[in-house]
C-alpha positions, 0 to 999 in steps of 0.5 A: 551707797553711804555718804556723809554730810556735816553740819552743826549738831545742836541737840544730842541723840541719834535719829534714823528714818526716812526723809520728809520735807516741809510743806510747800511755801506760800507763793507771792500773791498776784498784784491785783487792783481793787476798786475804792469801795472795796478797801474797807472790806479788804481791811477787815479781811486783813485784820481778821486774818492777823487776829486769827494768826496771832491767836493761833500762835498764842494757843500753840505757845500755851500748848507747848509751854516753857521756852516755846511759849515765850518765843511764840508769844513774841511772834504773835506780837509781830503779827499785831504790830501797829506800824505794820498794820497801819502800813497794810491799811495804807496799801489797801487804800491805794488799791492792793488786795488784803493778801498783797498788802500784807505781803508787801508791808512785811517785805518792807519791814523785812528789809529794814530788819535785815539791814538793822544789825545782827539782832534785828536781822535775826528776827527775819525768819520769824517775820517771814513765818508770820507773813506766810501764815497770814497770807495763807489764811487770806488765800485759803491755802494750807499753812506752811509747816510740818508734813502730816504722816502716820509713820515716824520720819526725819524732817528736812527744811531750809529753816524751821519757824518757832511755831513749827518747832514748838509743836513737833511730836517727838514720837513722829519727828525723830529728828530734824535737819536745816540748811540755815540757822546756827547753834543759838537760833530759835530752832536749835534752842527749842530742839534741845528743849524737846530732846529732838536730835537736830543738825543745822547749817547743813547746805544741800540738805534739802536736795536729799530726796523724800523717802531716803533713809538717813541717820542724824547724829545731833551730837557730832553734826554728822548726817549719813545718807543711806547708812550701811547696816554696820553704821546704823548698828554703830550709831544705835550702840553709841546712843544706847550707851549714852542713854545708860550713862544718863540713867546712872547719873544723878546728884550735884554736878562734879568731875570724877575726882569731886570738883564741884560744878553746879549745874543750873537751869535757864528759865523764862518764868514759872512754866519752865520750873517743873522741867528744871526740877525734874532734870535735877537742876541745882538752881537757876543760872539764868532767869530771863525776866523780859518774857514777863514784860513782853506780855504787853509791849505798851506798858511795864507789868505792875510790881504786884505781877512781877512779885507773883512771877518771881516768887513762884520761881524762887519757891521752887529752889529752897536752899538753892541759887537763883540768878535773875537777869533784870530786863534785857530790852532792846534789839531783838526784844523791843518794847514800845514804852521803853526802847527807841524805834528809830535807832540805825543799829539797835544791836549796837544801840540802847539795849540791856542795862543801857535801856534801864539806866535811861529809865531808872523807874523801870529798874527800880520797880523790878529790883523792889519786886525782886526784894519783896518776892525773896522776903522770908524764902530760904533761897540764895538770890543773885541779880545780874545786869545784861550788856555791861560794858565797863566798870561805870556800868557795873557801878551804876547797877550795883548802886541801883540794887543797894538803893532798892534795898535788895539783899542779894549778890549783884553781878554782871553779864559778860556779853561784850568783849570789853567786859571780858577784857576789863573783867577785874575792873568790873569785879571791883563793883560786883560779886560775880560774872556770868558769861552769855556766850551767845551774845559774846560770840556775836559781838566778838566775831560780828556774826549773826547767830541766825545766819547759816552762812556765818555759823562757823563763827558762832560756834562756841568752840572758837578758840578766840571765844574760849580765850575771852571766857578764860580771861573772865574766869581768871579775873574772877579767880584772882578776885576770889569771886565766881564766874559762870556760863549761862549761854548755849555753850554750857549745854554741850557736854564735851564743851562743858568739860572744857569750860570747867577746865577754863575755870568756870565755876557753874554751868547753866543750860536748858533743862533737857541738857543737864543729865547729859552734862552731868554724866559727861563731867562725872567721867573726867577729872579736873586735870583732864578738863584743864588739859582739854581746855589748854588743847582747845585754846591752842587750836586754830579753828573750832573744829580743831579745838573740838577734836583736840579736846576730844582726844585729851578726854578720850585718852588718845 
C-alpha cells in the first residue's frame, strides 16, 4: 500500500529503487586499562591511525574534486588537530587504550562544539565521522559508510558524512534520504553538486525496511513508500519533461519577456571552474577564498600563491563578472594563526570581516594579490566582505580596498539581519550587495542549519526571510545599485522566480543547478515572478509560501 512521507527536498530529480541502509555504526570501545610501559606503543598506534584517516580523506577529496574536495580537506584538518591529539596522548598516559582515548577525546571536543553556538555545532557530524573512522581503523573493523551493492539503490541514513556523500556513484546510488540535516548542510550541498536527487530532515526514514521500493522526489521533498504503477509513471513523466526542458535551455538567464537575470556560479577555487563553464555560468557570483587558507591553518598563503589561484579563476570568464569574497575565517572555519581559540560563542564573535579588521596585514595581502591577479585581464572583478553588520564595517572595508589600489567594485554581504535593516546606509559606502541566505536564515531564526529538528526555520521560503531579502533589494534599487543572492536559495528554480520578483538582480548557485534555474525562469514573465513574490510574502509559513508561489506561476 502506497504511503507518502515529506521531508525537505534539497536536490532536484526523481529516484525510484530499493532501499539500502548505511553500514553499522562503530561501537563505543571498551574502557580497558593498559600498563604504563604500553603507553608509548598505544600513542604510536593512535598517531598512525590518525595519519591514515587524514590521508584517506585528502585522497577522497582529490578524487571527488570541486566542492567535495574543500569539505574533505577541512575534515582531514579535524583529524590532525594538535589539541585533540594532545588530549589523546594524555588519556593514554593515564591508562586508556588508543581507541578508547580517541573516542573520549573526540567526545569531549564534541560537547564543546555542541555548546559553542550554531556554526561550531554544525561541525559535530563531521567530528563524529572522523572519530568513527579512526576508531574503526584501530579496532580493525569495517569503516562506517555506503553499502556495497551491484544493483542501483536508494540510500537511507540518519545523516551522511561528507566523506560518504562526496564519492557516491550516481550510477549505483540513485538518490538518498536522511533523517537529519537541512537544505544548507554539507550533504545537501554535495548532493546538488553531484546531481543526485535527495531529501533531508525526514523523521522516521530509517524505519523503512531494507529492500522496500521507494520513490524520491528531490524537488518537492516527497517520499513515496511502495509507489503504485500510476504514481511511478507520473513521476517518471514529470522527470522526463524536466530533462527535456533542461536540454532546450541555453544562453543568458532571463524571464520569458526578456528581463535579464544573470546566472552565476559559486566556486571554491580553480577546480570548480570547468563545471561552471560547462553549465553555462555567466560568471562567478561567489568565489570562496577561504579554502585556499584552509590548506594550512598555521599560516596565511603567500601573495604569490594567492595570485596564482585567483588568476586561474579570473581567466576562465573573459568579459564576465567574478565576485570574490575575501577570507571568511572564524566560527566553522577556524585558522590557528588568525582566529581566537577561546571564544564562548564563535558564531557571534570575531569572524568574517571582524577577523580581517583585527589582522589588517592579512586583508591587505589578499586585496593586493587580487589586484595583481586581475592586471591585464578583460574581466569585471568585484570584491565583497563577509559578515558586514553596519555602515562602519562597510566603510572600513571600502577604505582597505582603495588603499590596496584595487580597481574593482566593492560590496558587502548581507548575512546579518542588521545589514538588511540598514541596507541603504551600507550602500553609501559600497557599490553592491550580495545576500548570503544560508547565514541570514541562521541569524534571523536562531536555527542551526545542521540540525534537522529546526530545518523548517532554515527553509529559504520562510516569509520573514523573504522580507529581509526584499528589504535589501528595494534599498539597492533606490540607490541605483545591484543586489544578488549567492546562498543556496538561488538553486531552487521556483524560489529563483520569487527572488527575481523581489527585485534581486543576479543569482549565484552550484553549477549543477544553473540549467534548472535557467529553464524555469524562461517559462515565466517578470510580472508573474512579482505576483509570486507578493503571494509568498503574504503567507504565514514556508510551506504556504511555496504553495502560493506555485499557484501563481502555474496559472492556477
